[in-house]
BABA-339000 format. One line per 10 residues: number of its first residue (from 0); their letters; for each residue y, z, x of C-alpha. Coordinates in Angstrom, 3 decimals, padded with zeros to 6 digits. Last residue first. Layout:
<recs>
NUM	a	Y,Z,X  ...
</recs>
This chain:
<recs>
691	avnftsapfr	-008.841,058.912,000.475  -008.726,055.560,-001.508  -006.017,052.643,-000.426  -003.509,051.658,-002.877  -002.816,048.721,-004.451  -006.641,047.243,-003.556  -007.362,043.876,-001.808  -008.179,041.307,-003.381  -011.595,039.190,-002.325  -012.679,036.405,000.652
681	aiftaglgye	-015.545,035.001,000.793  -016.723,033.225,003.701  -020.100,031.724,004.361  -020.263,030.407,007.922  -023.247,027.762,009.123  -024.681,026.697,012.474  -024.108,023.867,014.779  -026.288,020.837,013.805  -024.218,019.957,011.322  -020.681,021.239,011.365
671	secwvqgnmm	-020.315,024.007,008.811  -017.102,026.207,006.834  -018.916,027.542,003.739  -016.580,028.561,000.880  -016.240,031.397,-001.306  -012.700,032.339,-003.430  -012.092,035.780,-005.403  -010.923,036.820,-008.816  -014.141,039.373,-009.221  -015.575,036.672,-011.452
661	evlqkvislg	-014.263,034.371,-008.830  -016.946,036.054,-006.538  -019.991,036.441,-008.782  -019.761,032.889,-009.777  -019.501,031.585,-006.525  -022.737,034.404,-005.797  -024.986,032.977,-009.162  -024.737,029.778,-007.340  -025.522,030.491,-004.159  -028.619,032.225,-005.308
651	lgnsdegatp	-030.025,030.308,-007.540  -032.130,027.196,-005.372  -035.525,029.155,-005.671  -035.849,029.986,-001.819  -039.195,031.375,-000.293  -039.593,032.254,003.386  -041.932,030.461,005.349  -040.534,031.180,008.643  -037.645,029.229,009.529  -036.328,028.981,005.888
641	raslktfkgf	-035.544,024.853,005.407  -032.527,023.091,006.032  -031.691,020.653,003.387  -030.317,021.862,000.843  -032.560,022.620,-002.223  -029.961,023.350,-005.237  -031.567,024.758,-008.133  -028.097,025.762,-009.691  -024.513,024.198,-007.318  -022.639,026.200,-004.817
631	lfqkdnltlg	-023.540,023.762,-001.993  -023.587,020.291,-004.055  -021.503,018.497,-001.553  -021.888,020.522,000.703  -025.427,019.543,001.180  -024.925,016.083,001.443  -022.502,016.092,004.011  -024.898,018.058,005.862  -025.354,021.873,006.582  -025.707,023.804,009.768
621	pgedqieiki	-029.314,023.797,011.344  -028.899,027.446,012.013  -027.009,029.853,014.427  -025.656,031.732,011.464  -021.926,033.536,010.233  -021.059,035.403,007.631  -017.461,035.819,007.307  -016.298,038.966,004.771  -012.287,038.763,003.678  -010.416,041.674,001.867
611	feqkkvsney	-007.112,039.987,001.066  -003.715,040.824,000.686  -000.746,038.761,-001.609  002.599,039.845,-000.924  005.616,040.705,-003.108  008.977,039.422,-002.782  011.839,040.027,-005.773  015.173,038.306,-006.130  014.145,035.749,-008.450  010.213,035.753,-008.460
601	gyqvgeehmi	008.989,035.440,-005.159  006.143,034.113,-003.281  004.646,035.626,000.219  001.561,033.792,001.683  -001.856,036.192,001.883  -002.182,038.828,004.257  -005.995,039.302,005.460  -008.265,042.415,006.395  -010.922,041.944,008.173  -014.913,042.026,007.866
591	rvfvrkgppt	-017.548,040.328,010.003  -021.852,040.087,009.768  -022.774,037.812,013.047  -026.132,036.537,012.906  -028.157,035.678,016.455  -030.724,033.421,017.874  -034.575,034.056,018.833  -036.280,033.165,015.844  -034.610,030.085,014.023  -032.080,031.634,011.288
581	ykvansvlne	-032.106,030.139,007.648  -033.790,033.637,006.288  -031.545,035.623,008.264  -028.197,033.995,007.093  -029.417,033.543,003.755  -030.505,037.051,003.382  -027.001,037.856,004.346  -025.203,035.331,002.151  -027.232,036.704,-000.808  -026.882,040.615,-000.084
571	avqmfaqedv	-023.773,040.290,000.315  -022.949,038.518,-003.311  -025.631,041.622,-004.725  -023.604,044.396,-003.546  -020.046,042.651,-004.113  -021.647,042.462,-008.175  -022.705,046.175,-008.095  -019.624,047.143,-006.442  -017.173,045.434,-009.340  -014.597,044.189,-007.017
561	facfeyfgkt	-010.602,046.132,-006.132  -011.158,046.024,-002.190  -010.292,048.968,-000.084  -011.105,047.891,003.656  -008.205,050.022,005.527  -010.014,053.057,004.105  -008.217,055.976,003.678  -007.705,059.625,005.503  -008.245,058.946,008.622  -007.399,055.147,009.410
551	delhrhatfs	-005.252,055.639,012.649  -004.205,052.850,014.905  -004.417,050.118,011.856  -005.222,046.311,012.355  -009.321,046.745,012.300  -012.282,044.026,012.373  -014.927,045.365,010.858  -018.444,044.047,013.221  -021.849,043.787,011.935  -024.555,042.111,014.235
541	ltinkakaad	-028.198,040.669,013.111  -030.044,039.721,016.723  -033.053,037.458,015.223  -036.277,038.221,016.448  -037.424,037.345,013.115  -039.481,040.310,012.876  -036.057,041.771,013.789  -034.012,040.401,011.475  -036.313,041.835,008.585  -035.848,044.842,009.907
531	mymqvctell	-032.335,044.602,009.992  -032.128,043.771,006.471  -031.449,046.543,004.388  -028.936,047.536,007.627  -026.647,044.399,006.779  -025.836,045.636,003.392  -024.856,049.472,003.932  -023.024,047.481,006.776  -021.180,045.431,003.537  -020.891,048.405,001.297
521	aaadvnimql	-018.844,050.377,004.024  -016.866,047.716,004.905  -016.024,047.236,001.357  -014.707,051.139,000.758  -014.322,050.491,-003.121  -011.474,050.337,-005.769  -013.044,049.647,-009.409  -013.841,046.765,-011.378  -016.465,047.293,-014.177  -017.968,043.979,-014.539
511	afngseianv	-019.788,043.218,-017.813  -022.516,040.149,-017.326  -022.518,038.908,-020.980  -020.378,035.875,-021.021  -023.454,033.093,-021.737  -022.594,031.847,-018.054  -023.020,035.159,-016.684  -025.929,036.207,-018.539  -028.089,033.334,-018.277  -027.515,032.910,-014.406
501	dllnkvllfm	-028.491,036.344,-013.963  -031.556,036.319,-016.081  -032.497,033.550,-013.614  -031.795,035.708,-011.152  -033.959,038.653,-012.459  -037.135,036.743,-013.068  -036.804,035.050,-009.366  -036.585,038.178,-007.430  -039.611,039.624,-009.692  -041.383,036.901,-009.077
491	reathsirgs	-040.788,037.195,-005.332  -041.275,041.165,-005.621  -044.903,040.651,-007.660  -045.790,038.420,-004.565  -044.360,041.455,-002.270  -046.559,043.837,-004.259  -049.826,041.751,-004.600  -049.356,040.690,-001.050  -049.512,045.131,000.110  -052.391,045.518,-002.321
481	lmsvedspmk	-054.108,043.270,000.083  -053.231,045.045,003.196  -053.853,048.447,001.400  -057.664,047.464,000.378  -057.976,045.730,003.818  -056.722,049.113,005.577  -058.919,051.011,002.719  -061.863,049.147,003.644  -063.895,046.929,000.840  -067.001,047.836,-000.123
471	gaemaiygal	-066.983,049.920,-003.146  -063.847,047.392,-004.587  -065.174,044.495,-003.680  -065.268,042.826,-007.037  -062.003,044.393,-008.453  -060.227,043.685,-005.043  -060.799,040.063,-004.875  -059.928,039.977,-009.182  -056.443,041.495,-008.022  -056.285,039.146,-005.107
461	anistlpnkl	-057.083,036.178,-007.188  -054.514,037.410,-010.137  -051.509,038.556,-007.924  -051.889,034.550,-006.183  -052.338,032.970,-009.405  -049.422,034.535,-010.723  -047.528,033.606,-007.455  -048.723,030.175,-008.298  -047.169,030.116,-011.494  -043.898,031.886,-011.377
451	dhaairmfqs	-042.213,029.325,-009.402  -043.131,026.008,-011.247  -043.108,027.798,-014.882  -039.731,029.188,-014.232  -038.467,026.540,-012.795  -039.312,024.206,-015.587  -038.483,026.770,-018.132  -035.410,026.719,-016.871  -035.020,022.869,-016.378  -036.088,022.655,-019.947
441	keenlevlhe	-033.375,025.019,-021.302  -030.562,023.743,-018.521  -031.440,020.464,-020.719  -031.197,021.972,-024.068  -027.895,023.571,-022.820  -026.840,020.257,-021.604  -028.029,018.475,-025.185  -026.154,021.212,-026.901  -022.723,020.956,-025.410  -023.674,016.769,-025.960
431	nkhqlesnmt	-023.540,017.888,-029.984  -020.684,019.788,-029.943  -018.920,017.590,-028.220  -019.518,014.868,-030.659  -019.203,017.917,-033.655  -015.942,018.043,-032.171  -015.470,014.157,-031.866  -016.394,013.387,-035.690  -014.572,016.544,-036.996  -011.343,015.139,-035.528
421	aiestqqelr	-012.379,011.484,-036.244  -012.849,013.167,-040.334  -009.274,014.684,-040.381  -007.788,012.052,-039.167  -009.996,009.156,-041.602  -008.637,012.249,-043.987  -004.759,011.978,-043.215  -004.967,008.046,-042.732  -006.260,008.432,-046.810  -003.339,010.258,-047.771
411	trqalieqnq	-000.833,008.291,-045.961  -002.797,004.933,-047.331  -002.647,006.519,-050.982  000.987,007.379,-050.775  001.882,004.069,-049.470  -000.044,002.162,-052.335  002.026,004.222,-054.930  005.059,003.439,-052.677  004.135,000.177,-052.789  003.347,000.042,-056.612
401	eslqknvtrm	006.718,001.656,-057.719  008.832,-001.111,-055.328  006.786,-003.738,-056.359  008.050,-002.903,-060.491  011.396,-002.483,-058.971  011.180,-005.612,-057.167  010.141,-007.538,-060.610  012.780,-006.222,-062.056  015.102,-007.007,-059.536  013.768,-010.948,-058.967
391	rlyarslllg	014.397,-012.203,-063.190  018.072,-011.278,-062.458  018.302,-012.987,-059.284  016.310,-015.781,-060.129  019.388,-017.217,-061.676  021.594,-016.581,-059.142  018.801,-017.518,-056.410  019.651,-021.492,-058.249  023.037,-021.404,-058.176  022.705,-020.423,-054.457
381	aiiivgvigl	020.538,-022.580,-053.414  022.505,-025.607,-054.466  025.589,-024.079,-053.274  023.523,-023.268,-049.579  022.255,-026.511,-049.968  025.737,-028.378,-049.638  026.702,-026.102,-046.919  023.507,-026.919,-044.990  024.088,-030.466,-045.557  027.862,-030.576,-044.356
371	lgnrttqqiq	026.619,-027.769,-041.271  023.971,-030.854,-040.344  025.679,-033.559,-040.487  028.323,-031.355,-037.965  026.133,-030.483,-035.727  024.442,-033.559,-035.329  027.960,-034.464,-034.097  028.744,-032.256,-032.200  024.733,-032.136,-030.466  025.518,-036.346,-029.778
361	ndktllqiqt	028.843,-035.485,-027.993  027.879,-033.111,-026.049  024.644,-035.537,-025.378  027.170,-037.946,-024.125  029.182,-035.621,-022.100  025.897,-034.070,-019.863  024.622,-037.739,-019.614  028.555,-039.042,-018.423  028.110,-035.463,-015.894  024.818,-036.202,-015.145
351	aqartqierq	026.393,-039.825,-014.094  029.684,-038.673,-012.264  027.099,-036.314,-009.962  024.363,-039.395,-009.180  028.049,-041.100,-008.028  028.822,-038.427,-006.416  026.003,-037.898,-003.966  025.445,-041.711,-003.969  029.152,-041.389,-002.397  027.839,-039.114,-000.108
341	maaiqraseq	024.837,-041.080,000.610  027.033,-043.978,001.851  029.661,-041.708,004.026  026.284,-040.523,005.643  024.970,-043.756,006.550  028.677,-044.985,007.561  029.001,-042.149,009.462  025.319,-042.420,010.819  025.973,-045.880,011.769  029.589,-045.056,014.071
331	nflsdkylvt	027.728,-042.195,016.296  028.108,-038.614,015.174  024.880,-036.919,016.951  024.910,-039.015,019.776  028.717,-039.250,020.198  028.366,-034.698,020.059  025.537,-035.154,022.716  027.548,-037.185,025.352  031.145,-035.457,024.434  028.840,-031.803,025.366
321	ltqykyamky	027.483,-033.491,028.309  030.883,-034.329,029.504  032.106,-030.735,028.832  029.270,-029.423,030.377  030.041,-031.672,033.971  033.852,-031.094,033.715  033.487,-026.825,033.941  030.886,-027.765,036.444  033.834,-029.199,038.632  036.242,-026.808,037.046
311	nnmteylhqy	035.100,-023.849,038.307  037.833,-021.664,037.804  035.581,-018.739,036.379  036.553,-018.512,032.980  036.356,-022.745,033.298  032.933,-022.351,034.181  032.362,-020.107,030.773  033.567,-022.187,028.502  031.947,-025.551,029.865  028.380,-023.344,029.674
301	geytdkirfr	029.526,-022.175,025.890  029.962,-025.594,025.309  027.047,-026.682,026.195  025.021,-024.301,024.458  027.036,-025.420,021.341  025.733,-029.047,021.837  021.761,-027.641,022.576  022.346,-026.261,019.719  022.967,-028.933,017.840  020.433,-030.840,019.299
291	mngqqslals	017.639,-028.417,018.307  014.569,-030.595,020.293  012.701,-026.770,019.785  012.113,-026.155,023.492  015.505,-027.472,024.259  017.043,-024.884,021.465  014.667,-022.339,023.457  016.044,-023.135,026.951  019.882,-023.394,026.214  019.746,-020.437,024.577
281	sdlyqqaeaf	018.214,-018.618,027.126  020.100,-020.118,029.974  023.313,-019.427,028.354  022.007,-015.628,027.654  021.511,-015.081,031.723  024.812,-017.513,033.133  026.778,-014.623,030.040  024.855,-012.522,032.353  025.770,-013.315,035.721  029.483,-013.842,034.375
271	rrmdaylygl	030.359,-010.499,033.669  034.131,-011.541,032.756  034.320,-010.096,029.250  035.177,-013.360,028.359  032.313,-014.994,029.989  029.884,-012.129,028.564  031.280,-012.875,025.108  030.701,-016.545,025.047  027.530,-016.012,026.777  026.275,-013.310,024.152
261	lyylrsnava	027.297,-016.448,021.405  025.168,-018.575,023.450  021.971,-015.810,023.157  022.765,-014.783,018.952  022.425,-018.652,018.395  019.326,-019.078,020.354  017.909,-016.224,018.544  018.938,-017.699,015.022  017.655,-020.994,016.045  014.460,-019.962,018.181
251	napnasiivl	013.152,-017.816,014.932  009.766,-016.037,016.154  010.994,-013.082,018.300  010.696,-010.677,015.346  010.223,-006.989,017.452  012.318,-008.009,020.193  014.539,-010.093,018.178  015.813,-006.847,016.047  016.978,-005.044,019.476  018.862,-008.450,020.531
241	grkffteaet	020.712,-008.520,017.290  021.867,-004.646,017.476  022.468,-006.114,020.882  024.820,-008.854,019.423  026.443,-006.242,016.886  027.818,-003.579,019.748  028.658,-006.288,022.158  031.152,-007.227,019.366  032.146,-003.754,019.116  033.060,-003.355,022.767
231	feqrrraidg	035.182,-006.865,022.660  037.270,-006.705,019.926  039.390,-009.827,021.175  039.713,-010.501,016.975  037.471,-013.687,018.550  035.185,-011.665,019.781  034.583,-009.289,016.284  034.324,-011.905,014.323  031.204,-013.564,016.760  029.563,-009.885,017.004
221	lhslafiqiv	029.945,-010.399,013.165  028.317,-013.665,012.771  025.848,-012.920,015.038  024.496,-009.506,013.247  024.377,-011.665,010.064  022.293,-014.412,011.774  019.951,-011.811,013.017  019.620,-009.935,009.881  018.963,-012.967,008.047  016.043,-014.084,010.562
211	pvnyknalsl	015.103,-010.309,009.860  014.943,-010.153,006.423  013.505,-007.021,005.401  014.745,-006.407,001.697  017.511,-003.980,002.239  018.652,-005.059,005.918  018.873,-008.136,004.657  020.940,-007.581,001.179  023.148,-005.635,003.849  023.276,-008.351,006.965
201	akdayvqaln	024.352,-010.474,004.440  027.266,-008.861,002.752  028.517,-007.616,005.318  028.391,-011.362,007.041  030.353,-012.619,003.162  032.834,-009.890,003.762  033.276,-010.688,007.528  033.454,-014.410,006.664  036.620,-013.392,004.800  038.738,-011.818,006.880
191	lngmqlytyg	037.815,-014.159,009.557  038.915,-017.417,008.179  039.239,-019.781,010.575  037.505,-022.464,009.373  034.621,-021.844,011.188  033.572,-018.774,010.268  034.866,-019.694,006.377  031.504,-021.642,007.021  029.466,-018.684,008.641  030.264,-016.363,005.793
181	insmsaayrd	028.990,-018.726,003.668  025.743,-019.956,005.494  025.046,-015.774,005.501  025.952,-015.258,001.536  023.231,-018.323,001.343  021.196,-017.022,003.724  020.928,-013.341,001.705  020.558,-015.240,-001.528  017.273,-017.102,-000.023  015.760,-013.408,001.152
171	mkglrlflpe	017.008,-011.862,-002.394  014.622,-014.707,-004.844  015.446,-012.402,-007.731  015.759,-016.219,-010.094  019.431,-015.492,-010.767  020.447,-014.236,-007.304  018.927,-017.850,-006.147  020.046,-019.661,-008.606  023.816,-017.908,-008.456  023.678,-019.007,-004.381
161	grqyfdlane	022.275,-022.665,-004.710  025.629,-024.240,-006.015  027.735,-022.161,-004.142  026.026,-023.440,-000.637  026.647,-026.765,-001.789  030.520,-026.780,-002.816  031.218,-024.178,000.532  029.615,-027.359,002.713  031.648,-029.375,000.768  035.095,-027.463,001.965
151	ydgqefycig	033.345,-027.225,005.373  033.362,-030.505,006.300  032.714,-030.028,009.959  029.400,-032.367,010.140  027.247,-029.693,011.433  028.111,-028.184,008.008  027.647,-031.146,005.822  024.233,-031.058,006.808  024.064,-027.192,006.263  025.057,-027.671,002.717
141	lgnwvnalgv	022.710,-030.470,001.807  020.183,-027.903,003.682  021.234,-025.256,000.770  021.683,-027.901,-002.027  017.603,-028.787,-001.546  016.567,-025.452,-001.469  018.726,-024.577,-005.051  016.580,-027.569,-006.330  013.570,-025.974,-005.188  014.307,-022.628,-006.262
131	sdrleeyipm	015.215,-024.300,-009.829  011.991,-026.624,-010.452  012.606,-028.086,-013.030  010.508,-030.627,-012.445  012.579,-033.935,-013.198  015.297,-031.689,-011.259  012.846,-031.620,-008.679  011.898,-034.831,-008.019  015.735,-035.786,-008.400  016.422,-033.653,-005.313
121	arlyfstada	013.920,-034.300,-003.119  014.803,-037.998,-002.470  018.112,-036.946,-001.729  017.517,-034.389,000.313  014.916,-037.573,002.550  018.006,-039.543,002.962  020.395,-036.071,003.790  017.699,-035.195,006.523  017.849,-039.274,007.854  021.973,-039.518,008.261
111	lkgirqyafg	021.856,-035.449,009.592  019.104,-036.730,012.409  020.471,-033.539,014.211  016.953,-032.471,015.110  016.951,-029.121,013.038  018.775,-031.504,010.196  015.457,-033.727,010.723  013.284,-030.785,010.143  014.764,-029.540,007.332  015.138,-033.291,006.017
101	inrcaaatgk	011.673,-033.042,006.746  010.944,-029.998,004.790  012.765,-031.272,001.655  010.853,-034.552,001.551  007.411,-032.927,001.955  008.427,-030.425,-000.901  009.977,-033.402,-003.078  006.136,-034.865,-002.547  004.028,-031.704,-003.329  005.745,-030.949,-006.971
91	rnasheavkl	005.112,-034.912,-007.429  001.351,-035.353,-006.365  000.738,-038.985,-006.642  -002.095,-038.736,-004.459  -001.479,-041.090,-002.117  002.278,-039.923,-002.218  001.504,-035.923,-001.484  -000.772,-037.501,001.264  002.043,-039.331,003.068  004.462,-036.335,002.546
81	aqqgyllasd	002.487,-034.491,003.810  001.635,-036.211,007.057  005.153,-036.861,007.230  005.945,-032.937,007.016  003.267,-031.885,009.617  004.935,-034.558,011.901  008.842,-033.326,011.742  007.762,-029.844,011.765  006.328,-030.265,014.859  009.230,-031.874,015.895
71	akyanyaysl	011.548,-029.432,015.030  009.332,-026.376,016.731  011.539,-023.478,016.604  011.727,-021.760,013.015  010.443,-025.750,011.289  007.488,-024.574,012.535  006.705,-022.538,009.234  008.438,-025.003,006.780  006.237,-027.426,008.553  002.663,-025.442,008.613
61	enlldvfree	003.523,-024.413,004.583  003.488,-028.121,003.677  000.751,-029.445,005.181  -000.921,-026.482,003.847  000.362,-027.257,-000.049  -000.727,-030.980,000.702  -004.409,-030.001,001.624  -004.119,-027.439,-001.475  -003.386,-030.602,-003.637  -006.141,-032.248,-002.071
51	eagprhlerl	-008.842,-029.558,-002.261  -010.403,-027.961,000.400  -013.903,-029.008,001.278  -014.206,-028.625,004.910  -011.821,-025.818,007.076  -009.389,-027.814,009.481  -006.482,-026.890,006.752  -007.462,-023.502,006.712  -008.167,-022.556,010.271  -004.854,-024.507,010.678
41	lsdisrtqgl	-002.542,-022.012,008.270  -004.442,-018.786,010.268  -003.305,-019.762,013.617  000.135,-020.967,011.928  000.561,-017.313,010.733  -000.546,-015.790,014.192  001.619,-017.797,015.795  004.760,-016.750,013.712  005.494,-013.804,016.022  005.459,-016.002,019.303
31	ahpvfacwiv	003.875,-014.244,021.721  001.377,-017.110,021.480  003.149,-019.601,023.951  003.445,-022.930,022.969  001.624,-025.260,026.086  -002.163,-025.336,025.216  -002.551,-024.187,021.868  000.307,-026.763,020.741  -001.785,-029.424,022.110  -004.865,-028.287,020.796
21	svcaivlviy	-003.109,-028.284,017.162  -001.245,-031.747,017.878  -004.221,-033.226,018.206  -006.055,-031.516,015.334  -003.406,-032.328,013.402  -003.935,-036.548,014.180  -007.462,-036.103,013.121  -006.951,-034.528,009.911  -003.999,-036.828,009.278  -006.670,-039.541,009.782
11	rrpqkmlaei	-009.146,-038.054,007.753  -007.028,-037.683,005.017  -005.571,-041.186,004.411  -009.187,-042.550,004.532  -008.327,-046.990,004.705  -006.168,-045.719,007.466  -009.055,-044.374,009.377  -011.206,-047.259,009.536  -008.299,-049.159,010.749  -008.013,-046.944,013.124
1	im	-012.018,-047.271,014.391  -011.635,-050.862,014.200
</recs>
C-alpha cells in the first residue's frame, strides 16, 4: 500500500529514494573528496521543502553530473530520477539533460549500447530546443563511446563536430576537453606527433582557464607520449606534475585513475616494481569504487604488463585472463549488434538531415529566383516613376535643405543658450548651497557664542553686584578672591571670542601669516613653562625633551623651522593645554621636539631631501574612541573625553590647530588607542639654512 501511494506521487517517491542514497553515501564515501562540499549543498537544497518542480529536476541533473566524476552508479540513479520527473512534467530541457547524464553514466560503467541509446534520445530534443551547448556535449559523449569501441575515425568525427561550437560559444573548459579527447584519440592511433600537439593545446587552455581535470588528462597524455618514446625521465616529470594537481583536486576518479595506471606502466618499464604495484593498486581501487569498467580493464592490462616485465608469468596470465573477461563483458555480440543498429540510426538521421537541408536549399533558391524576377520588374516600374518624380523632388529638396539649415542654425543657438542657462543655474545653485552653509555656520556661531557667553556674563554680573552691595563690609581678601573669579571668567570669554574671531579670519582668508625662520625648540620650551603651574596644580608631571642628533650645536639652531611665530605658539599652546586639561591628576605629559628627514626625490639628475621639525605632545589621558578620531579636527566638536578638573572646552581649538598647521605647510595628526592616552604630532618644514 505504501509503495502504491508513493508511486502515485513520484516526487515524494524520488525524495525518499534520494534520502536513502544520501545516508548510504554519507556513511561510506570519504568526505575528503573535493566534490563533496558541492554535492552536500545540492543535497541540502534538494531536501528543502517548497522547491519548484523545474528547479527540482535541475538539482537532480546537477547531482547526476557531479557524481559522474567518480561514482557512476549514483550518477545513474540521480539521472534516472531526473528523467522520470522531467517526463512527468513535460520538461523538455530537463529531459534532454537527464538523457545526456544517463548516457554519461552508462558510458562510465561500460554499457556503451545503453549510453549511445540515451545520447540518441537527447540529440533530437537539443536540436528542437536549439541548444548548441547541449548538442555539442552529446556529440562529445558519442565520440567517447566510439573511442571505447576502438572506432577512432568516428570518435574524431564527433569530437570535431563539437569542438568549434564550444569555441564559438566561449565554453573554454569544454573546448579544452575536446582538445584533450582528440589528442588521446591520436595517441591511441599511434600518431604521437599530432597527439602531442593537441595535448599541449589542451594543457595550455586548462592552465589558462583553471580546469584541473583537463590539466590531469593532458599531463597524462604527454607523459604517455614520452613513455612510448622511451623518454622515461620526461614522462615521470609530466606524471608528477599531474600528481601535484591531484593532491589539490582529488575528486575526479576518471582522470586520477588514468594517471595512476599510466604511472604503473611507466614504473614497470623503469623496473621500479614496488612503485608500479602501488599506483596500479590505487588505480584499481578508484576504478572499482566508481564502477568504471573500462578503467578496470586498463588497470588489469597494467598488472599484466608489470608481471610480464618481472617474468612472473603466472600472475601475468591471471591478469591477462581478467582483462579478456572484462573485454568480453564490455564487447559482447548483443552489445555490438545494438551499437551497430544505433550507428545505422545515426547515419540515417544524418542523411535525413542532409536531405532536409538540401530540400530547404532548393526551396530557398527557387524562392530567390522568383523573388529576383519580381524585384527586377518592380525596379523597372519604380525607375520610371522615380525618374518623373526626380525633377520635382530636386526643387522640393532644395527648399527643404534651406529650411533645414535655418532650423539647424536656430537649434544651435538654442543649444548654446540652453547650455549657458544650465551653467548659470549650476553656478547659482552652488552659490545658494554655499550661502545656506554660511548661514548655518553663522547660526551655529551665534548659538555657541550665546550659550558659552551667557553663563560667564551671568557669573560676572552676580559677582560684581555682590561686591557692590557688600563693598564696605567685605574683607579685602574676599574682595581679592571674587575679583580673581571675575578676571578668570572674563579670560574664558576672551578666549572664546578670540577663537571665534580666529576661525572667521582663517576661513575668510584674512589671517595673514609672516613666515620667518624661528627656533622651534625655544618657542616650544617657553610654551611648556607657561603651563607648568597648571600641571603642578593637578599633580601632573609635565616634561620637555629636545632630541638632538648633532654633536655640536654652537652657533646655530638645529630646530630651525620656517613658520609664523605667533601661529606656531598658538598651535603649541592649544596642544599642550589640551594635554594638561585631559590628563588625570598624578599622570604625566611628555612634550618632545625632534629633527626628521623626508623621503628622497629627484628631478632628472638632481636629488633633494625634504627635512622637517616634528613636535609630539603625549598624554596619559583616556585616549580617543574610533568616533572621536573621525571628528577630531572638526569645528565645535565635543569628544567623549572630558577635562579632568572641570576646565572649559569650546570645541574650536583643534580645528584652529589643523588650519594653522596646514597654512604653514605642515601636517598634524593624532595617534591614540582608547584607554592608553593620545599623542598629537605636528610636523613643519625645516629652514633651508641655520639661524646664528
